[in-house]
Chimera marker file (.cmm) of the C-alpha trace (Angstrom):
<marker_set name="trace">
<marker id="1" x="-7.832" y="0.039" z="25.426" r="1" g="1" b="0" radius="0.5"/>
<marker id="2" x="-7.900" y="3.129" z="23.287" r="1" g="1" b="0" radius="0.5"/>
<marker id="3" x="-10.987" y="5.121" z="22.388" r="1" g="1" b="0" radius="0.5"/>
<marker id="4" x="-10.997" y="6.795" z="19.006" r="1" g="1" b="0" radius="0.5"/>
<marker id="5" x="-13.147" y="9.700" z="17.892" r="1" g="1" b="0" radius="0.5"/>
<marker id="6" x="-13.262" y="11.381" z="14.504" r="1" g="1" b="0" radius="0.5"/>
<marker id="7" x="-14.670" y="14.802" z="13.708" r="1" g="1" b="0" radius="0.5"/>
<marker id="8" x="-14.762" y="17.308" z="10.899" r="1" g="1" b="0" radius="0.5"/>
<marker id="9" x="-16.802" y="15.502" z="8.295" r="1" g="1" b="0" radius="0.5"/>
<marker id="10" x="-19.546" y="17.159" z="6.325" r="1" g="1" b="0" radius="0.5"/>
<marker id="11" x="-20.435" y="18.395" z="2.888" r="1" g="1" b="0" radius="0.5"/>
<marker id="12" x="-18.114" y="20.269" z="0.579" r="1" g="1" b="0" radius="0.5"/>
<marker id="13" x="-18.336" y="21.388" z="-3.015" r="1" g="1" b="0" radius="0.5"/>
<marker id="14" x="-15.985" y="19.952" z="-5.633" r="1" g="1" b="0" radius="0.5"/>
<marker id="15" x="-12.641" y="21.674" z="-5.436" r="1" g="1" b="0" radius="0.5"/>
<marker id="16" x="-13.175" y="22.542" z="-1.808" r="1" g="1" b="0" radius="0.5"/>
<marker id="17" x="-11.220" y="21.574" z="1.276" r="1" g="1" b="0" radius="0.5"/>
<marker id="18" x="-11.983" y="19.721" z="4.471" r="1" g="1" b="0" radius="0.5"/>
<marker id="19" x="-10.033" y="18.944" z="7.616" r="1" g="1" b="0" radius="0.5"/>
<marker id="20" x="-10.684" y="15.804" z="9.597" r="1" g="1" b="0" radius="0.5"/>
<marker id="21" x="-9.545" y="15.340" z="13.168" r="1" g="1" b="0" radius="0.5"/>
<marker id="22" x="-8.908" y="12.157" z="15.092" r="1" g="1" b="0" radius="0.5"/>
<marker id="23" x="-8.462" y="12.064" z="18.835" r="1" g="1" b="0" radius="0.5"/>
<marker id="24" x="-7.352" y="9.001" z="20.765" r="1" g="1" b="0" radius="0.5"/>
<marker id="25" x="-7.960" y="8.750" z="24.498" r="1" g="1" b="0" radius="0.5"/>
<marker id="26" x="-7.446" y="6.126" z="27.151" r="1" g="1" b="0" radius="0.5"/>
<marker id="27" x="-4.238" y="4.121" z="27.139" r="1" g="1" b="0" radius="0.5"/>
<marker id="28" x="-2.438" y="6.285" z="24.601" r="1" g="1" b="0" radius="0.5"/>
<marker id="29" x="1.078" y="5.719" z="25.911" r="1" g="1" b="0" radius="0.5"/>
<marker id="30" x="1.623" y="2.684" z="23.705" r="1" g="1" b="0" radius="0.5"/>
<marker id="31" x="0.277" y="4.081" z="20.433" r="1" g="1" b="0" radius="0.5"/>
<marker id="32" x="2.814" y="3.638" z="17.666" r="1" g="1" b="0" radius="0.5"/>
<marker id="33" x="0.756" y="4.464" z="14.590" r="1" g="1" b="0" radius="0.5"/>
<marker id="34" x="-2.442" y="6.203" z="13.544" r="1" g="1" b="0" radius="0.5"/>
<marker id="35" x="-4.073" y="6.189" z="10.153" r="1" g="1" b="0" radius="0.5"/>
<marker id="36" x="-7.050" y="7.323" z="8.117" r="1" g="1" b="0" radius="0.5"/>
<marker id="37" x="-9.064" y="4.898" z="6.041" r="1" g="1" b="0" radius="0.5"/>
<marker id="38" x="-12.148" y="5.449" z="3.964" r="1" g="1" b="0" radius="0.5"/>
<marker id="39" x="-14.961" y="3.358" z="2.548" r="1" g="1" b="0" radius="0.5"/>
<marker id="40" x="-16.534" y="4.709" z="-0.595" r="1" g="1" b="0" radius="0.5"/>
<marker id="41" x="-19.985" y="3.458" z="-1.665" r="1" g="1" b="0" radius="0.5"/>
<marker id="42" x="-19.664" y="0.003" z="-3.178" r="1" g="1" b="0" radius="0.5"/>
<marker id="43" x="-15.913" y="-0.126" z="-2.548" r="1" g="1" b="0" radius="0.5"/>
<marker id="44" x="-13.675" y="-1.864" z="-0.051" r="1" g="1" b="0" radius="0.5"/>
<marker id="45" x="-12.105" y="0.068" z="2.757" r="1" g="1" b="0" radius="0.5"/>
<marker id="46" x="-8.821" y="1.663" z="1.697" r="1" g="1" b="0" radius="0.5"/>
<marker id="47" x="-6.013" y="3.414" z="3.501" r="1" g="1" b="0" radius="0.5"/>
<marker id="48" x="-5.708" y="7.155" z="2.897" r="1" g="1" b="0" radius="0.5"/>
<marker id="49" x="-2.788" y="8.239" z="5.070" r="1" g="1" b="0" radius="0.5"/>
<marker id="50" x="-0.821" y="7.090" z="8.076" r="1" g="1" b="0" radius="0.5"/>
<marker id="51" x="1.742" y="8.333" z="10.547" r="1" g="1" b="0" radius="0.5"/>
<marker id="52" x="3.973" y="6.642" z="13.098" r="1" g="1" b="0" radius="0.5"/>
<marker id="53" x="5.075" y="7.879" z="16.485" r="1" g="1" b="0" radius="0.5"/>
<marker id="54" x="8.542" y="8.271" z="14.997" r="1" g="1" b="0" radius="0.5"/>
<marker id="55" x="7.134" y="10.731" z="12.480" r="1" g="1" b="0" radius="0.5"/>
<marker id="56" x="7.147" y="8.634" z="9.325" r="1" g="1" b="0" radius="0.5"/>
<marker id="57" x="4.160" y="9.391" z="7.116" r="1" g="1" b="0" radius="0.5"/>
<marker id="58" x="2.421" y="7.646" z="4.257" r="1" g="1" b="0" radius="0.5"/>
<marker id="59" x="-0.005" y="9.159" z="1.751" r="1" g="1" b="0" radius="0.5"/>
<marker id="60" x="-1.869" y="6.915" z="-0.668" r="1" g="1" b="0" radius="0.5"/>
<marker id="61" x="-1.442" y="7.594" z="-4.374" r="1" g="1" b="0" radius="0.5"/>
<marker id="62" x="-5.005" y="8.867" z="-4.593" r="1" g="1" b="0" radius="0.5"/>
<marker id="63" x="-4.140" y="11.682" z="-2.205" r="1" g="1" b="0" radius="0.5"/>
<marker id="64" x="-0.649" y="12.684" z="-3.322" r="1" g="1" b="0" radius="0.5"/>
<marker id="65" x="-0.493" y="16.447" z="-3.741" r="1" g="1" b="0" radius="0.5"/>
<marker id="66" x="-3.968" y="16.938" z="-2.249" r="1" g="1" b="0" radius="0.5"/>
<marker id="67" x="-3.709" y="15.420" z="1.206" r="1" g="1" b="0" radius="0.5"/>
<marker id="68" x="-1.528" y="16.307" z="4.162" r="1" g="1" b="0" radius="0.5"/>
<marker id="69" x="-1.389" y="14.531" z="7.492" r="1" g="1" b="0" radius="0.5"/>
<marker id="70" x="-0.255" y="16.226" z="10.682" r="1" g="1" b="0" radius="0.5"/>
<marker id="71" x="-0.047" y="15.271" z="14.306" r="1" g="1" b="0" radius="0.5"/>
<marker id="72" x="-0.506" y="17.156" z="17.529" r="1" g="1" b="0" radius="0.5"/>
<marker id="73" x="0.994" y="16.839" z="20.955" r="1" g="1" b="0" radius="0.5"/>
<marker id="74" x="4.555" y="16.260" z="22.055" r="1" g="1" b="0" radius="0.5"/>
<marker id="75" x="6.949" y="14.136" z="20.066" r="1" g="1" b="0" radius="0.5"/>
<marker id="76" x="6.796" y="11.286" z="22.568" r="1" g="1" b="0" radius="0.5"/>
<marker id="77" x="3.038" y="10.783" z="22.430" r="1" g="1" b="0" radius="0.5"/>
<marker id="78" x="0.949" y="10.188" z="19.355" r="1" g="1" b="0" radius="0.5"/>
<marker id="79" x="-2.734" y="10.707" z="20.069" r="1" g="1" b="0" radius="0.5"/>
<marker id="80" x="-4.114" y="13.347" z="17.694" r="1" g="1" b="0" radius="0.5"/>
<marker id="81" x="-3.878" y="13.519" z="13.928" r="1" g="1" b="0" radius="0.5"/>
<marker id="82" x="-5.397" y="15.789" z="11.316" r="1" g="1" b="0" radius="0.5"/>
<marker id="83" x="-6.134" y="15.026" z="7.697" r="1" g="1" b="0" radius="0.5"/>
<marker id="84" x="-6.249" y="18.063" z="5.436" r="1" g="1" b="0" radius="0.5"/>
<marker id="85" x="-7.923" y="17.283" z="2.140" r="1" g="1" b="0" radius="0.5"/>
<marker id="86" x="-7.807" y="19.799" z="-0.685" r="1" g="1" b="0" radius="0.5"/>
<marker id="87" x="-9.317" y="19.918" z="-4.155" r="1" g="1" b="0" radius="0.5"/>
<marker id="88" x="-11.957" y="17.385" z="-3.266" r="1" g="1" b="0" radius="0.5"/>
<marker id="89" x="-13.833" y="15.536" z="-5.997" r="1" g="1" b="0" radius="0.5"/>
<marker id="90" x="-17.093" y="13.554" z="-5.798" r="1" g="1" b="0" radius="0.5"/>
<marker id="91" x="-14.979" y="10.378" z="-5.842" r="1" g="1" b="0" radius="0.5"/>
<marker id="92" x="-13.699" y="11.368" z="-2.404" r="1" g="1" b="0" radius="0.5"/>
<marker id="93" x="-17.163" y="10.988" z="-0.899" r="1" g="1" b="0" radius="0.5"/>
<marker id="94" x="-16.868" y="8.291" z="1.724" r="1" g="1" b="0" radius="0.5"/>
<marker id="95" x="-17.018" y="7.453" z="5.374" r="1" g="1" b="0" radius="0.5"/>
<marker id="96" x="-13.606" y="8.221" z="6.806" r="1" g="1" b="0" radius="0.5"/>
<marker id="97" x="-12.338" y="6.155" z="9.707" r="1" g="1" b="0" radius="0.5"/>
<marker id="98" x="-9.460" y="6.674" z="12.083" r="1" g="1" b="0" radius="0.5"/>
<marker id="99" x="-7.373" y="3.670" z="13.065" r="1" g="1" b="0" radius="0.5"/>
<marker id="100" x="-5.056" y="3.429" z="16.052" r="1" g="1" b="0" radius="0.5"/>
<marker id="101" x="-2.393" y="0.786" z="16.595" r="1" g="1" b="0" radius="0.5"/>
<marker id="102" x="-0.834" y="0.328" z="20.000" r="1" g="1" b="0" radius="0.5"/>
<marker id="103" x="1.730" y="-2.050" z="21.408" r="1" g="1" b="0" radius="0.5"/>
<marker id="104" x="0.216" y="-4.852" z="23.402" r="1" g="1" b="0" radius="0.5"/>
<marker id="105" x="-3.125" y="-4.679" z="21.602" r="1" g="1" b="0" radius="0.5"/>
<marker id="106" x="-4.174" y="-7.666" z="19.557" r="1" g="1" b="0" radius="0.5"/>
<marker id="107" x="-6.058" y="-5.572" z="17.045" r="1" g="1" b="0" radius="0.5"/>
<marker id="108" x="-6.217" y="-1.903" z="16.088" r="1" g="1" b="0" radius="0.5"/>
<marker id="109" x="-8.919" y="0.338" z="17.507" r="1" g="1" b="0" radius="0.5"/>
<marker id="110" x="-11.301" y="2.115" z="15.175" r="1" g="1" b="0" radius="0.5"/>
<marker id="111" x="-13.506" y="5.145" z="15.435" r="1" g="1" b="0" radius="0.5"/>
<marker id="112" x="-17.150" y="5.261" z="14.383" r="1" g="1" b="0" radius="0.5"/>
<marker id="113" x="-16.332" y="7.117" z="11.196" r="1" g="1" b="0" radius="0.5"/>
<marker id="114" x="-17.251" y="10.511" z="9.816" r="1" g="1" b="0" radius="0.5"/>
<marker id="115" x="-19.121" y="11.078" z="6.575" r="1" g="1" b="0" radius="0.5"/>
<marker id="116" x="-17.612" y="13.280" z="3.876" r="1" g="1" b="0" radius="0.5"/>
<marker id="117" x="-19.800" y="14.209" z="0.926" r="1" g="1" b="0" radius="0.5"/>
<marker id="118" x="-18.468" y="16.086" z="-2.070" r="1" g="1" b="0" radius="0.5"/>
<marker id="119" x="-21.183" y="17.392" z="-4.336" r="1" g="1" b="0" radius="0.5"/>
<marker id="120" x="-22.386" y="20.537" z="-5.977" r="1" g="1" b="0" radius="0.5"/>
<link id1="1" id2="2" r="1" g="1" b="0" radius="0.2"/>
<link id1="2" id2="3" r="1" g="1" b="0" radius="0.2"/>
<link id1="3" id2="4" r="1" g="1" b="0" radius="0.2"/>
<link id1="4" id2="5" r="1" g="1" b="0" radius="0.2"/>
<link id1="5" id2="6" r="1" g="1" b="0" radius="0.2"/>
<link id1="6" id2="7" r="1" g="1" b="0" radius="0.2"/>
<link id1="7" id2="8" r="1" g="1" b="0" radius="0.2"/>
<link id1="8" id2="9" r="1" g="1" b="0" radius="0.2"/>
<link id1="9" id2="10" r="1" g="1" b="0" radius="0.2"/>
<link id1="10" id2="11" r="1" g="1" b="0" radius="0.2"/>
<link id1="11" id2="12" r="1" g="1" b="0" radius="0.2"/>
<link id1="12" id2="13" r="1" g="1" b="0" radius="0.2"/>
<link id1="13" id2="14" r="1" g="1" b="0" radius="0.2"/>
<link id1="14" id2="15" r="1" g="1" b="0" radius="0.2"/>
<link id1="15" id2="16" r="1" g="1" b="0" radius="0.2"/>
<link id1="16" id2="17" r="1" g="1" b="0" radius="0.2"/>
<link id1="17" id2="18" r="1" g="1" b="0" radius="0.2"/>
<link id1="18" id2="19" r="1" g="1" b="0" radius="0.2"/>
<link id1="19" id2="20" r="1" g="1" b="0" radius="0.2"/>
<link id1="20" id2="21" r="1" g="1" b="0" radius="0.2"/>
<link id1="21" id2="22" r="1" g="1" b="0" radius="0.2"/>
<link id1="22" id2="23" r="1" g="1" b="0" radius="0.2"/>
<link id1="23" id2="24" r="1" g="1" b="0" radius="0.2"/>
<link id1="24" id2="25" r="1" g="1" b="0" radius="0.2"/>
<link id1="25" id2="26" r="1" g="1" b="0" radius="0.2"/>
<link id1="26" id2="27" r="1" g="1" b="0" radius="0.2"/>
<link id1="27" id2="28" r="1" g="1" b="0" radius="0.2"/>
<link id1="28" id2="29" r="1" g="1" b="0" radius="0.2"/>
<link id1="29" id2="30" r="1" g="1" b="0" radius="0.2"/>
<link id1="30" id2="31" r="1" g="1" b="0" radius="0.2"/>
<link id1="31" id2="32" r="1" g="1" b="0" radius="0.2"/>
<link id1="32" id2="33" r="1" g="1" b="0" radius="0.2"/>
<link id1="33" id2="34" r="1" g="1" b="0" radius="0.2"/>
<link id1="34" id2="35" r="1" g="1" b="0" radius="0.2"/>
<link id1="35" id2="36" r="1" g="1" b="0" radius="0.2"/>
<link id1="36" id2="37" r="1" g="1" b="0" radius="0.2"/>
<link id1="37" id2="38" r="1" g="1" b="0" radius="0.2"/>
<link id1="38" id2="39" r="1" g="1" b="0" radius="0.2"/>
<link id1="39" id2="40" r="1" g="1" b="0" radius="0.2"/>
<link id1="40" id2="41" r="1" g="1" b="0" radius="0.2"/>
<link id1="41" id2="42" r="1" g="1" b="0" radius="0.2"/>
<link id1="42" id2="43" r="1" g="1" b="0" radius="0.2"/>
<link id1="43" id2="44" r="1" g="1" b="0" radius="0.2"/>
<link id1="44" id2="45" r="1" g="1" b="0" radius="0.2"/>
<link id1="45" id2="46" r="1" g="1" b="0" radius="0.2"/>
<link id1="46" id2="47" r="1" g="1" b="0" radius="0.2"/>
<link id1="47" id2="48" r="1" g="1" b="0" radius="0.2"/>
<link id1="48" id2="49" r="1" g="1" b="0" radius="0.2"/>
<link id1="49" id2="50" r="1" g="1" b="0" radius="0.2"/>
<link id1="50" id2="51" r="1" g="1" b="0" radius="0.2"/>
<link id1="51" id2="52" r="1" g="1" b="0" radius="0.2"/>
<link id1="52" id2="53" r="1" g="1" b="0" radius="0.2"/>
<link id1="53" id2="54" r="1" g="1" b="0" radius="0.2"/>
<link id1="54" id2="55" r="1" g="1" b="0" radius="0.2"/>
<link id1="55" id2="56" r="1" g="1" b="0" radius="0.2"/>
<link id1="56" id2="57" r="1" g="1" b="0" radius="0.2"/>
<link id1="57" id2="58" r="1" g="1" b="0" radius="0.2"/>
<link id1="58" id2="59" r="1" g="1" b="0" radius="0.2"/>
<link id1="59" id2="60" r="1" g="1" b="0" radius="0.2"/>
<link id1="60" id2="61" r="1" g="1" b="0" radius="0.2"/>
<link id1="61" id2="62" r="1" g="1" b="0" radius="0.2"/>
<link id1="62" id2="63" r="1" g="1" b="0" radius="0.2"/>
<link id1="63" id2="64" r="1" g="1" b="0" radius="0.2"/>
<link id1="64" id2="65" r="1" g="1" b="0" radius="0.2"/>
<link id1="65" id2="66" r="1" g="1" b="0" radius="0.2"/>
<link id1="66" id2="67" r="1" g="1" b="0" radius="0.2"/>
<link id1="67" id2="68" r="1" g="1" b="0" radius="0.2"/>
<link id1="68" id2="69" r="1" g="1" b="0" radius="0.2"/>
<link id1="69" id2="70" r="1" g="1" b="0" radius="0.2"/>
<link id1="70" id2="71" r="1" g="1" b="0" radius="0.2"/>
<link id1="71" id2="72" r="1" g="1" b="0" radius="0.2"/>
<link id1="72" id2="73" r="1" g="1" b="0" radius="0.2"/>
<link id1="73" id2="74" r="1" g="1" b="0" radius="0.2"/>
<link id1="74" id2="75" r="1" g="1" b="0" radius="0.2"/>
<link id1="75" id2="76" r="1" g="1" b="0" radius="0.2"/>
<link id1="76" id2="77" r="1" g="1" b="0" radius="0.2"/>
<link id1="77" id2="78" r="1" g="1" b="0" radius="0.2"/>
<link id1="78" id2="79" r="1" g="1" b="0" radius="0.2"/>
<link id1="79" id2="80" r="1" g="1" b="0" radius="0.2"/>
<link id1="80" id2="81" r="1" g="1" b="0" radius="0.2"/>
<link id1="81" id2="82" r="1" g="1" b="0" radius="0.2"/>
<link id1="82" id2="83" r="1" g="1" b="0" radius="0.2"/>
<link id1="83" id2="84" r="1" g="1" b="0" radius="0.2"/>
<link id1="84" id2="85" r="1" g="1" b="0" radius="0.2"/>
<link id1="85" id2="86" r="1" g="1" b="0" radius="0.2"/>
<link id1="86" id2="87" r="1" g="1" b="0" radius="0.2"/>
<link id1="87" id2="88" r="1" g="1" b="0" radius="0.2"/>
<link id1="88" id2="89" r="1" g="1" b="0" radius="0.2"/>
<link id1="89" id2="90" r="1" g="1" b="0" radius="0.2"/>
<link id1="90" id2="91" r="1" g="1" b="0" radius="0.2"/>
<link id1="91" id2="92" r="1" g="1" b="0" radius="0.2"/>
<link id1="92" id2="93" r="1" g="1" b="0" radius="0.2"/>
<link id1="93" id2="94" r="1" g="1" b="0" radius="0.2"/>
<link id1="94" id2="95" r="1" g="1" b="0" radius="0.2"/>
<link id1="95" id2="96" r="1" g="1" b="0" radius="0.2"/>
<link id1="96" id2="97" r="1" g="1" b="0" radius="0.2"/>
<link id1="97" id2="98" r="1" g="1" b="0" radius="0.2"/>
<link id1="98" id2="99" r="1" g="1" b="0" radius="0.2"/>
<link id1="99" id2="100" r="1" g="1" b="0" radius="0.2"/>
<link id1="100" id2="101" r="1" g="1" b="0" radius="0.2"/>
<link id1="101" id2="102" r="1" g="1" b="0" radius="0.2"/>
<link id1="102" id2="103" r="1" g="1" b="0" radius="0.2"/>
<link id1="103" id2="104" r="1" g="1" b="0" radius="0.2"/>
<link id1="104" id2="105" r="1" g="1" b="0" radius="0.2"/>
<link id1="105" id2="106" r="1" g="1" b="0" radius="0.2"/>
<link id1="106" id2="107" r="1" g="1" b="0" radius="0.2"/>
<link id1="107" id2="108" r="1" g="1" b="0" radius="0.2"/>
<link id1="108" id2="109" r="1" g="1" b="0" radius="0.2"/>
<link id1="109" id2="110" r="1" g="1" b="0" radius="0.2"/>
<link id1="110" id2="111" r="1" g="1" b="0" radius="0.2"/>
<link id1="111" id2="112" r="1" g="1" b="0" radius="0.2"/>
<link id1="112" id2="113" r="1" g="1" b="0" radius="0.2"/>
<link id1="113" id2="114" r="1" g="1" b="0" radius="0.2"/>
<link id1="114" id2="115" r="1" g="1" b="0" radius="0.2"/>
<link id1="115" id2="116" r="1" g="1" b="0" radius="0.2"/>
<link id1="116" id2="117" r="1" g="1" b="0" radius="0.2"/>
<link id1="117" id2="118" r="1" g="1" b="0" radius="0.2"/>
<link id1="118" id2="119" r="1" g="1" b="0" radius="0.2"/>
<link id1="119" id2="120" r="1" g="1" b="0" radius="0.2"/>
</marker_set>
């Protein structure tokens, strides 16, 4: 099993930047993908960005040009990712969740989420 912990949420003014961190611990040797999702008030959960152990990345249309996703650690182990969000707008206010997918696990593991609030 993998434990997932997010950090870095908080309040930011419109146009500001925020960096979210996700750390996976436990049986991390089989992780093949990690991703960020968010749930905005009254909306369904949606994917924001994702990265595979091979280095392939995905950024949702809503984040193109404003979001970057990076990983930490050696190339053979994926266990830490960072979501840099720039030029935030109030529509980006949401709870952001980190998702971890590992081989041999029936379902992905999720963190508790971190709140991001964009307001003036």
